[in-house]
C-alpha positions in Angstrom: -33.3 33.1 -33.2 -34.6 30.6 -35.8 -36.5 27.4 -34.9 -33.5 25.3 -35.8 -31.3 27.4 -33.5 -33.7 27.0 -30.6 -33.9 23.3 -31.2 -30.1 23.0 -31.2 -29.9 25.0 -28.0 -32.6 22.8 -26.3 -30.7 19.7 -27.4 -27.4 21.1 -26.0 -29.1 22.0 -22.7 -30.7 18.6 -22.5 -27.4 16.8 -23.2 -25.6 19.0 -20.6 -28.3 18.1 -18.0 -27.9 14.4 -18.8 -24.1 14.7 -18.8 -24.0 16.3 -15.3 -26.1 13.6 -13.7 -23.6 10.7 -14.4 -22.8 9.7 -10.8 -22.7 5.9 -11.0 -22.1 3.0 -13.4 -25.9 2.4 -13.4 -26.5 6.0 -14.3 -24.0 5.9 -17.1 -25.5 2.6 -18.3 -28.9 4.3 -18.5 -27.4 7.2 -20.5 -25.7 4.9 -23.1 -28.9 3.6 -24.7 -28.9 1.8 -28.0 -30.5 4.9 -29.6 -27.9 7.2 -28.1 -25.0 5.0 -29.2 -26.3 4.9 -32.7 -26.8 8.6 -32.9 -23.4 9.4 -31.3 -22.7 9.6 -27.6 -21.7 13.1 -26.6 -18.2 13.0 -25.2 -19.4 15.3 -22.4 -21.3 12.3 -21.0 -18.1 10.3 -20.7 -16.2 13.4 -19.3 -18.9 13.7 -16.7 -18.5 10.0 -15.8 -14.7 10.6 -15.4 -15.3 13.8 -13.3 -17.6 11.8 -11.0 -15.2 8.9 -10.7 -17.5 6.5 -12.5 -14.8 5.9 -15.1 -11.1 6.6 -15.1 -9.2 8.1 -18.0 -7.2 4.9 -18.2 -10.4 2.9 -18.7 -11.6 5.3 -21.4 -8.2 5.3 -23.1 -8.4 1.5 -23.4 -11.3 2.1 -25.9 -10.6 5.6 -27.3 -7.1 6.9 -27.9 -6.0 9.9 -25.7 -5.8 12.4 -28.5 -9.1 11.4 -30.1 -10.9 11.6 -26.8 -9.4 15.0 -25.9 -10.3 16.4 -29.3 -13.9 15.1 -29.1 -14.4 16.6 -25.6 -12.7 19.9 -26.7 -14.7 20.2 -29.9 -17.9 18.7 -28.4 -18.0 15.9 -31.0 -19.9 12.7 -30.7 -18.2 9.4 -30.2 -18.3 6.9 -33.1 -20.8 4.0 -32.8 -17.9 1.6 -32.0 -16.5 3.9 -29.2 -20.0 4.4 -27.7 -20.7 0.7 -27.9 -17.4 -0.2 -26.1 -18.1 2.3 -23.4 -21.7 1.1 -23.0 -20.3 -2.4 -22.5 -17.8 -1.2 -19.9 -20.6 0.7 -18.0 -22.9 -2.3 -18.1 -20.4 -4.7 -16.7 -19.2 -2.2 -14.1 -22.8 -1.7 -13.0 -23.3 -5.5 -12.9 -20.1 -6.0 -10.9 -21.2 -3.3 -8.4 -24.5 -5.2 -7.9 -22.7 -8.5 -7.5 -20.2 -7.1 -5.0 -22.7 -4.8 -3.2 -20.7 -1.7 -4.0 -18.5 0.0 -6.5 -15.3 -0.1 -4.5 -15.2 -3.9 -4.3 -16.3 -4.1 -7.9 -13.4 -1.9 -9.0 -11.0 -4.0 -7.1 -12.4 -7.2 -8.7 -12.3 -5.7 -12.2 -8.7 -4.6 -12.0 -7.2 -7.7 -10.3 -5.9 -10.9 -12.0 -8.6 -13.6 -12.0 -7.9 -17.3 -12.2 -11.3 -18.0 -13.8 -10.3 -15.7 -16.6 -6.9 -17.3 -17.3 -5.2 -15.0 -14.8 -6.2 -11.9 -16.7 -7.9 -8.9 -15.1 -11.5 -8.6 -16.2 -11.0 -5.0 -17.3 -8.5 -6.2 -19.9 -11.0 -8.5 -21.5 -13.7 -5.8 -22.0 -12.1 -4.6 -25.1 -13.8 -7.3 -27.2 -17.3 -8.6 -27.1 -16.1 -12.2 -26.5 -13.9 -11.1 -23.6 -16.9 -9.2 -22.1 -19.0 -12.3 -22.4 -16.4 -14.2 -20.4 -16.4 -11.6 -17.7 -20.2 -11.6 -17.6 -20.3 -15.4 -17.2 -17.9 -15.2 -14.3 -19.9 -12.4 -12.6 -23.1 -14.4 -13.1 -21.5 -17.5 -11.5 -20.3 -15.3 -8.5 -23.8 -13.8 -8.3 -25.4 -17.3 -8.1 -22.9 -18.6 -5.7 -20.8 -20.8 -7.9 -17.5 -19.1 -7.0 -16.5 -17.9 -3.5 
């Protein structure tokens, strides 16, 4: 096997090892680094997060169309920078919500319920844009510091 072939195999094994260790929003957040997003997040990482109930397919499909995501998983293609960035934003805010609410179950409930502080929208619905994510983060920060009950 050539050096390039061995390097490719090592990268695939390393990516598979990383992908199978996604068991929390914090773990996913650590995997979706700036460098990895720019180089193209392997769809297997996202699939692993779904398999371990860190993300749901519905959440992923808010950012990546069903057929596109299925094709990228099937063909082992990387996500685009935009797709990776959106999922990194989702993972970061899910991890922050889990910290604020002392657990992922309460965080999930909060993320999916209508919220008066967000104009009666569910926080998850706002994460599609950077501005919406900032609004969610502000509310989480206020809850974290005791401004909201």
